[in-house]
C-alpha positions, 0 to 999 in steps of 0.5 A: 872304258873305250869302245872299239866301235866309234860311231862318229863319221871319220873326216874322210867318209864325210867328205866326198870327192867331186868325181864321186858326185859326178858318177852318182849324177851320171848313174841317175841320168842313165837310170832315168833314160833306161826307165824312159825307154822301158816306159816307151816300149811298154806304151807301144806294146799296149797301143799295138795290142789295142789296135790288134784287138779292134781289128779282130773285133771288126773281122769277127763282126764282118764274118758274123754279118756274112753268116747272118746274110746267108742264114736269111737267104737259106730261110727264104729258100726254105719258104720258097720250097714250100710255096714258090709264089711266096714273096712276103720276105723275112722281116728283121729277125734277131739271131740268136733270139733276143739279140740286140746287135745281130739281125738278118732279113730278106726280101723276095721279088719276082724277076723277069722270065719266071725268076725269083730274086732274094736279097738277104742281109745280115747285120752284126753290130755296125757291120752289114753284109748282103747276099743276092740269089737269083732262082730260075724255076726249072721246066 
């Protein structure tokens, strides 16, 4: 009994035309080129996102340091409201309490003509901002 399905490859199927091999080679090259372009685009997007993240963190530290310097100035002003002769200053104080990266401090000095000068600074990570206030006592 003969089978209708012959599993042997025909002579025509086993031999490929040279043009078919060239087409397969070109298809492989196009595929590799497209994958290279996609990889380059993904790498560029990742690099851009990393740069933007770093810029955002620097901006946050810059603003936080300014807020801390203002907090030091307000703390010193509050001390001066209760005692105008106070010149002890504010030592480096972590904020929030227990923080290892955010600090504020202030110095208070008497100026000329009855003025008081407050030099406040705030530090967040490696960024430091300074605020100076000059107060003149009214008559």
